[in-house]
C-alpha positions, 0 to 999 in steps of 0.5 A, a space after each residue: 621330789 626331795 633331793 639330798 645335799 651332796 657334794 662337788 669337786 672342783 678345781 673351780 667354781 663355776 655355778 651352782 648344780 641342781 637335778 633329782 639332786 641338790 650339788 653344793 658349788 661356792 655361788 650358790 643359788 636358790 634352784 627350782 623348786 619342782 621337778 616332780 611337774 615332769 612325769 617320770 619316767 621320761 625319753 627324751 630326744 632332743 631339745 631347743 628353746 622357744 620364746 624363752 622356755 626350753 622344749 623337750 621332746 619324749 615321744 610324742 610330746 614336746 615338754 615345756 618350761 618355763 624359768 619364769 614361774 619354774 612350770 612345766 607344759 607339755 604338747 603334743 607333737 603332730 606327727 613326729 614319735 621321737 625326734 632325733 634334732 631340734 632348731 629354733 629360728 624366727 620364732 619357731 621351734 623344728 622337732 624331726 625324727 629323720 623325715 618328718 618335720 613338726 614347727 612349734 609357734 607359740 605366737 602364731 598358728 601353734 602346731 604346723 607340719 612339714 616334712 624332709 625330701 627324703 630320711 636322714 639317719 642321725 641327722 644334725 640340725 642347727 639354726 642362722 638367722 630365720 633358717 633352720 638346717 638338716 644334715 648328714 645321712 646314712 653313707 650306704 644311702 643316696 642323699 647323705 649330703 643332702 643339706 635342707 634348709 628350712 625359712 621360718 620367715 616364708 615357709 619354703 625348703 632350700 637345700 645344699 650339700 656337704 662337702 662329703 656325705 656322711 652319719 655322725 656330723 656334728 653342728 653348730 653356728 656362729 655369726 650368720 654361718 652353720 659349721 657341720 664337722 667330722 663325721 662317718 663317711 662309710 668308705 668301702 664296706 660300709 661303715 668304718 672311714 671317719 672325716 675331717 671335713 667340716 662345710 660351713 654355710 653363710 647365711 648372708 651370702 649363701 655360699 659353702 666353704 670347708 675347712 678341716 679338724 686336726 682329728 678325723 672322727 666323728 660324733 665329736 660335740 659342737 657348741 659356739 660363743 661369741 666368735 668362736 666354734 669348739 668341736 670336742 671329743 667323739 671317736 677317732 680311728 683309735 677310738 675315744 680323742 679328747 682333742 677340742 678344734 678351736 675356730 676363731 670366725 674372727 681372726 680365721 686361726 683354728 687352735 687346740 685343745 684338749 677335754 681332761 679325758 677323751 670322750 664321745 657323744 658329751 653335750 655341751 651349752 653355751 651359759 655366760 662366758 662359758 661352755 659347758 662340755 658334760 659327760 658323754 659315756 657315763 662320765 663325771 666330767 664336766 669341762 669348763 672352757 672360759 671364753 672371757 680368760 681363754 682358759 679350760 677347767 674341771 668339775 666334778 659331779 657326783 655320778 656319771 651323766 651320758 650312756 654314749 648312745 649320742 649326745 642327750 638335749 640341753 637346752 639354756 634358758 636365761 641362767 639355766 641350763 637344763 640337762 636331760 638323760 636319753 638313758 634315764 630321764 634324769 634331770 640336771 640343772 647348772 644355775 648361774 645365776 648370781 646376786 639377789 633380786 628385789 622389788 619383784 615384781 614389777 608392774 606388768 607391760 604390754 605382753 600382761 607380765 611383768 619384765 624379769 631382770 636376772 644376772 650370771 656369771 662371777 662376780 669376782 675382780 675386774 680381772 677375772 670377775 664379769 657379770 651378765 645382766 638379762 630382761 625377759 618378759 618384755 615387750 617385742 621389739 623394745 628400746 632400752 637400757 639398763 641402769 646401776 647404783 649402788 644404791 638401793 630405792 623406790 620411786 613409783 611411777 618416775 616421768 609418768 612411767 607405769 612402772 618403778 624405779 627401784 633404785 636410789 641415789 647416784 643413776 648409772 645409764 647404760 646409755 651408750 649400750 642400748 637394746 632392742 629386744 627381739 620377737 621373744 622379750 629379751 635384752 642382755 648386756 655383758 658388764 665391763 667392771 672396769 667402766 661402770 657408767 655414774 653421773 660423775 662419770 666411769 668407775 671401776 668397780 672394787 671387791 666388797 661393793 656391792 650394785 644393783 641394777 635394773 633396767 628401763 624401757 619403752 613400752 605401748 599399752 596402749 599409748 606410747 609409755 615406758 616401764 621396768 623390770 624388777 631390780 638384783 643387787 651383786 655384791 662383788 668379792 
């Protein structure tokens, strides 16, 4: 499909937007090569991420996007037709229509099925640890306060209860806690009584606590970044609201901000140090919260996104955030990638694939910039650390490694911040631009400098060995 170059108005350039059209931005990046492999038209229902791939449900199918190959795979849902919620935990993705549940485990037995104990209208789902929680329901029916909890590691179900039964609840999770905010309790005569209640589940202790939003509402958009949880927009007793309630888990303090415009059913994603609140009610506005600076900015798309029938599904894989429209089937992609990858592909590891490195963020000054390094397609449970240098180079199989070192000159090692990959074989490191390791001591990265990054990791292929990702070069502004 041919994409036309359009324009974007923005007060801060968070990255590059792509989709059926390409939207220009200050940090240009190549975008996705093909969307035609996802058969249009599609009616999307829910989205999550599993094993480093974005998973979008559509009717009786799930469309899986692999960012490494930029290709789509389609798999059939065993029993669900029209998923309304999805969440992932322990390497598995769960899709539900509010009663039936289909479980996709790409590294295990493929698909399996189960069900909730009773139907839930407009159910909300989120995950914490190895547990996936489903909450909310029609307040005119029994069980609207029921929270059903599935343990991916054991396949066992347990349950809890919201302090107030309600529909239109918003869910997210952060630092071992699940949050269920707002909703419509029905009240006398049915729907129409919004609540400010926030129910908080601590997966470590299995305990529940409650808090309150500053404004009672339902249909707000929930997101989490670092130790903060944000609840934005929605409908209060007067209609649409722009209020954003922010809870900092680390301090226990609530604060209030505002979207640039009142709206409901926006779609939120967390990518890098930013949370993007995209569209809602057909709005063309994207509000951006930067947790690194604690500031807000806004971007305007050339067309509206969201059609007011619930938040559109979205998923983040690596530096890419993918948004799917429930109404039109259109796809929009935000690319937070920066830098230029080289020395690609790397040598294949025990997974049968080459590990890849990427950089995302904004390579500004030490005070304003941020860079997040990500490594993917690493072996599960692998130990390693990132490397840096101001010079490129090439050394085949150094010290008996199965991979190639693509840095030259003085090589710094982020040995103080080692990683261990999880089941998905992913690792990341947020760079401290004022404290960059070198053989002669830590230095600050200066504007105009170009730095190169690579990751080294241990492997068993078949015996004990090591390997490298490819490399990425980033010029700082």
